C-alpha positions, -999 to +999 in steps of 0.1 A: -235+092-569-210+084-540-213+059-512-216+081-483-238+103-503-262+077-509-261+062-474-266+100-460-295+105-483-310+071-470-305+075-432-320+113-436-351+096-454-360+069-429-371+090-404-399+106-423-413+072-433-445+077-409-442+041-402-408+042-388-417+077-369-442+062-345-431+059-307-415+026-298-436+000-276-422+019-243-435+053-251-466+042-271-477+011-253-490+003-217-475+026-191-478-005-167-462-030-187-431-048-176-411-030-204-420+002-192-411-006-159-379-024-171-366+004-190-379+030-159-353+011-135-330+012-161-326+049-160-329+051-123-297+028-125-281+043-150-289+081-128-271+062-096-243+053-114-235+091-128-245+105-092-225+082-076-191+091-099-196+127-099-199+129-062-169+104-061-150+130-079-160+160-061-154+145-029-118+138-040-113+173-053-124+186-019-100+162-004-072+174-024-079+211-012-082+204+022-051+185+021-032+209+005-046+239+032-030+215+055+000+211+042+006+246+033+000+250+071+026+226+082+050+241+056+040+276+073+045+268+108+077+251+109+093+276+080+122+295+100+115+332+109 
């Protein structure tokens, strides 16, 4: 058996072992523990980063659209008729 196939079989079998299939300490433990609060704070922080980046990209696109319209109006007004 090749090494790659053997590794794929092992990695495929590990989740089927009942002890490994149990939830992690965050999901299985106390919902008021510091570990859970830290995980929730981390998720909220990363969500804030993603929203900030996406809003920045949307703002830049909106700026480009408005700038293109302004330049097009300037070119149309100054063009000789």
